[in-house]
C-alpha positions as protocol buffer text, in pm:
chain_id: "A"
residue {
  index: 1
  type: MET
  ca { x: 1221 y: 7309 z: 21691 }
}
residue {
  index: 2
  type: LEU
  ca { x: 1473 y: 7437 z: 21964 }
}
residue {
  index: 3
  type: SER
  ca { x: 1691 y: 7548 z: 21649 }
}
residue {
  index: 4
  type: LEU
  ca { x: 1423 y: 7777 z: 21516 }
}
residue {
  index: 5
  type: LEU
  ca { x: 1368 y: 7938 z: 21856 }
}
residue {
  index: 6
  type: GLU
  ca { x: 1731 y: 8009 z: 21874 }
}
residue {
  index: 7
  type: GLN
  ca { x: 1695 y: 8170 z: 21535 }
}
residue {
  index: 8
  type: LYS
  ca { x: 1406 y: 8373 z: 21630 }
}
residue {
  index: 9
  type: VAL
  ca { x: 1581 y: 8484 z: 21959 }
}
residue {
  index: 10
  type: VAL
  ca { x: 1907 y: 8569 z: 21773 }
}
residue {
  index: 11
  type: LEU
  ca { x: 1685 y: 8784 z: 21521 }
}
residue {
  index: 12
  type: LEU
  ca { x: 1470 y: 8953 z: 21813 }
}
residue {
  index: 13
  type: ILE
  ca { x: 1823 y: 9023 z: 21971 }
}
residue {
  index: 14
  type: GLU
  ca { x: 1964 y: 9194 z: 21658 }
}
residue {
  index: 15
  type: PHE
  ca { x: 1624 y: 9381 z: 21615 }
}
residue {
  index: 16
  type: VAL
  ca { x: 1669 y: 9508 z: 21970 }
}
residue {
  index: 17
  type: GLU
  ca { x: 2029 y: 9621 z: 21919 }
}
residue {
  index: 18
  type: LYS
  ca { x: 1913 y: 9808 z: 21584 }
}
residue {
  index: 19
  type: LEU
  ca { x: 1648 y: 9971 z: 21791 }
}
residue {
  index: 20
  type: GLU
  ca { x: 1911 y: 10065 z: 22041 }
}
residue {
  index: 21
  type: LYS
  ca { x: 2139 y: 10221 z: 21798 }
}
residue {
  index: 22
  type: ASN
  ca { x: 1845 y: 10403 z: 21613 }
}
residue {
  index: 23
  type: TYR
  ca { x: 1747 y: 10521 z: 21958 }
}
residue {
  index: 24
  type: GLU
  ca { x: 2086 y: 10654 z: 22055 }
}
residue {
  index: 25
  type: ARG
  ca { x: 2108 y: 10823 z: 21696 }
}
residue {
  index: 26
  type: LEU
  ca { x: 1779 y: 11003 z: 21721 }
}
residue {
  index: 27
  type: LYS
  ca { x: 1878 y: 11092 z: 22081 }
}
residue {
  index: 28
  type: ALA
  ca { x: 2200 y: 11270 z: 21959 }
}
residue {
  index: 29
  type: SER
  ca { x: 2011 y: 11423 z: 21688 }
}
residue {
  index: 30
  type: HIS
  ca { x: 1736 y: 11557 z: 21924 }
}
residue {
  index: 31
  type: GLU
  ca { x: 1997 y: 11680 z: 22181 }
}
residue {
  index: 32
  type: ALA
  ca { x: 2184 y: 11855 z: 21883 }
}
residue {
  index: 33
  type: LEU
  ca { x: 1825 y: 11995 z: 21735 }
}
residue {
  index: 34
  type: GLU
  ca { x: 1764 y: 12122 z: 22097 }
}
residue {
  index: 35
  type: LYS
  ca { x: 2105 y: 12285 z: 22128 }
}
residue {
  index: 36
  type: GLU
  ca { x: 2041 y: 12453 z: 21778 }
}
residue {
  index: 37
  type: ILE
  ca { x: 1689 y: 12565 z: 21908 }
}
residue {
  index: 38
  type: ILE
  ca { x: 1851 y: 12733 z: 22187 }
}
residue {
  index: 39
  type: GLU
  ca { x: 2100 y: 12897 z: 21980 }
}
residue {
  index: 40
  type: LEU
  ca { x: 1823 y: 13015 z: 21737 }
}
residue {
  index: 41
  type: LYS
  ca { x: 1621 y: 13158 z: 22004 }
}
residue {
  index: 42
  type: ALA
  ca { x: 1910 y: 13362 z: 22131 }
}
residue {
  index: 43
  type: GLU
  ca { x: 1980 y: 13487 z: 21772 }
}
residue {
  index: 44
  type: ASN
  ca { x: 1620 y: 13578 z: 21731 }
}
residue {
  index: 45
  type: ALA
  ca { x: 1596 y: 13754 z: 22058 }
}
residue {
  index: 46
  type: HIS
  ca { x: 1913 y: 13954 z: 21962 }
}
residue {
  index: 47
  type: PHE
  ca { x: 1758 y: 14032 z: 21621 }
}
residue {
  index: 48
  type: VAL
  ca { x: 1421 y: 14146 z: 21787 }
}
residue {
  index: 49
  type: GLU
  ca { x: 1645 y: 14413 z: 22016 }
}
residue {
  index: 50
  type: GLU
  ca { x: 1827 y: 14513 z: 21689 }
}
residue {
  index: 51
  type: ASN
  ca { x: 1488 y: 14569 z: 21521 }
}
residue {
  index: 52
  type: GLU
  ca { x: 1353 y: 14751 z: 21799 }
}
residue {
  index: 53
  type: HIS
  ca { x: 1664 y: 14966 z: 21807 }
}
residue {
  index: 54
  type: LEU
  ca { x: 1640 y: 15019 z: 21430 }
}
residue {
  index: 55
  type: THR
  ca { x: 1264 y: 15094 z: 21453 }
}
residue {
  index: 56
  type: THR
  ca { x: 1321 y: 15376 z: 21712 }
}
residue {
  index: 57
  type: LYS
  ca { x: 1613 y: 15527 z: 21478 }
}
residue {
  index: 58
  type: ILE
  ca { x: 1391 y: 15538 z: 21169 }
}
residue {
  index: 59
  type: ASN
  ca { x: 1117 y: 15688 z: 21381 }
}
residue {
  index: 60
  type: SER
  ca { x: 1365 y: 15938 z: 21510 }
}
residue {
  index: 61
  type: LEU
  ca { x: 1497 y: 16013 z: 21162 }
}
residue {
  index: 62
  type: LEU
  ca { x: 1133 y: 16055 z: 21024 }
}
residue {
  index: 63
  type: CYS
  ca { x: 1070 y: 16311 z: 21279 }
}
residue {
  index: 64
  type: ALA
  ca { x: 1380 y: 16497 z: 21230 }
}
residue {
  index: 65
  type: SER
  ca { x: 1283 y: 16476 z: 20838 }
}
residue {
  index: 66
  type: GLU
  ca { x: 950 y: 16630 z: 20899 }
}
residue {
  index: 67
  type: ALA
  ca { x: 1103 y: 16906 z: 21085 }
}
residue {
  index: 68
  type: GLU
  ca { x: 1352 y: 16984 z: 20837 }
}
residue {
  index: 69
  type: SER
  ca { x: 1083 y: 16969 z: 20581 }
}
residue {
  index: 70
  type: ARG
  ca { x: 882 y: 17238 z: 20777 }
}
residue {
  index: 71
  type: GLU
  ca { x: 1156 y: 17442 z: 20785 }
}
residue {
  index: 72
  type: LEU
  ca { x: 1237 y: 17424 z: 20436 }
}
residue {
  index: 73
  type: ASN
  ca { x: 887 y: 17530 z: 20372 }
}
residue {
  index: 74
  type: GLU
  ca { x: 888 y: 17820 z: 20621 }
}
residue {
  index: 75
  type: LEU
  ca { x: 1232 y: 17932 z: 20446 }
}
residue {
  index: 76
  type: SER
  ca { x: 1076 y: 17897 z: 20109 }
}
residue {
  index: 77
  type: GLN
  ca { x: 776 y: 18131 z: 20229 }
}
residue {
  index: 78
  type: GLU
  ca { x: 1027 y: 18377 z: 20395 }
}
residue {
  index: 79
  type: LYS
  ca { x: 1220 y: 18367 z: 20079 }
}
residue {
  index: 80
  type: LYS
  ca { x: 913 y: 18445 z: 19857 }
}
residue {
  index: 81
  type: TYR
  ca { x: 794 y: 18716 z: 20103 }
}
residue {
  index: 82
  type: THR
  ca { x: 1149 y: 18885 z: 20099 }
}
residue {
  index: 83
  type: LYS
  ca { x: 1148 y: 18872 z: 19706 }
}
residue {
  index: 84
  type: GLN
  ca { x: 815 y: 19042 z: 19711 }
}
residue {
  index: 85
  type: VAL
  ca { x: 930 y: 19309 z: 19933 }
}
residue {
  index: 86
  type: VAL
  ca { x: 1262 y: 19376 z: 19758 }
}
residue {
  index: 87
  type: ASP
  ca { x: 1054 y: 19380 z: 19426 }
}
residue {
  index: 88
  type: ASP
  ca { x: 817 y: 19638 z: 19591 }
}
residue {
  index: 89
  type: LEU
  ca { x: 1100 y: 19829 z: 19696 }
}
residue {
  index: 90
  type: ILE
  ca { x: 1281 y: 19857 z: 19362 }
}
residue {
  index: 91
  type: LYS
  ca { x: 940 y: 19962 z: 19196 }
}
residue {
  index: 92
  type: ASN
  ca { x: 906 y: 20252 z: 19459 }
}
residue {
  index: 93
  type: ILE
  ca { x: 1271 y: 20356 z: 19394 }
}
residue {
  index: 94
  type: GLU
  ca { x: 1214 y: 20372 z: 19022 }
}
residue {
  index: 95
  type: PHE
  ca { x: 898 y: 20542 z: 19068 }
}
residue {
  index: 96
  type: LEU
  ca { x: 1079 y: 20817 z: 19307 }
}
residue {
  index: 97
  type: VAL
  ca { x: 1366 y: 20832 z: 19050 }
}
residue {
  index: 98
  type: GLU
  ca { x: 1128 y: 20888 z: 18768 }
}
residue {
  index: 99
  type: LYS
  ca { x: 928 y: 21151 z: 18967 }
}
residue {
  index: 100
  type: GLU
  ca { x: 1235 y: 21317 z: 19069 }
}
residue {
  index: 101
  type: MET
  ca { x: 1355 y: 21348 z: 18695 }
}
residue {
  index: 102
  type: GLN
  ca { x: 1040 y: 21488 z: 18596 }
}
residue {
  index: 103
  type: LEU
  ca { x: 1066 y: 21777 z: 18831 }
}
């Protein structure tokens, strides 16, 4: 009977030692994961800051693009108007030349 009790105590001690090893392994894994979480949070904060910077830059570029588009439209309108004025001027000159030749 005492022998059986000794075996159970030995098994219990072995089980406790395994549990302690598992606990230490899990504790080390937990600490490594906490360290990784801290690093990932720092990396995420950096990406958030970079994203904000890029968003600001994109908005600035969009505004500049819209302004350039408006300027191009204005220049296009001015070009059409100038072409029309030049065409009218040429027609008037041709008319005057024809009138002068008839006299």
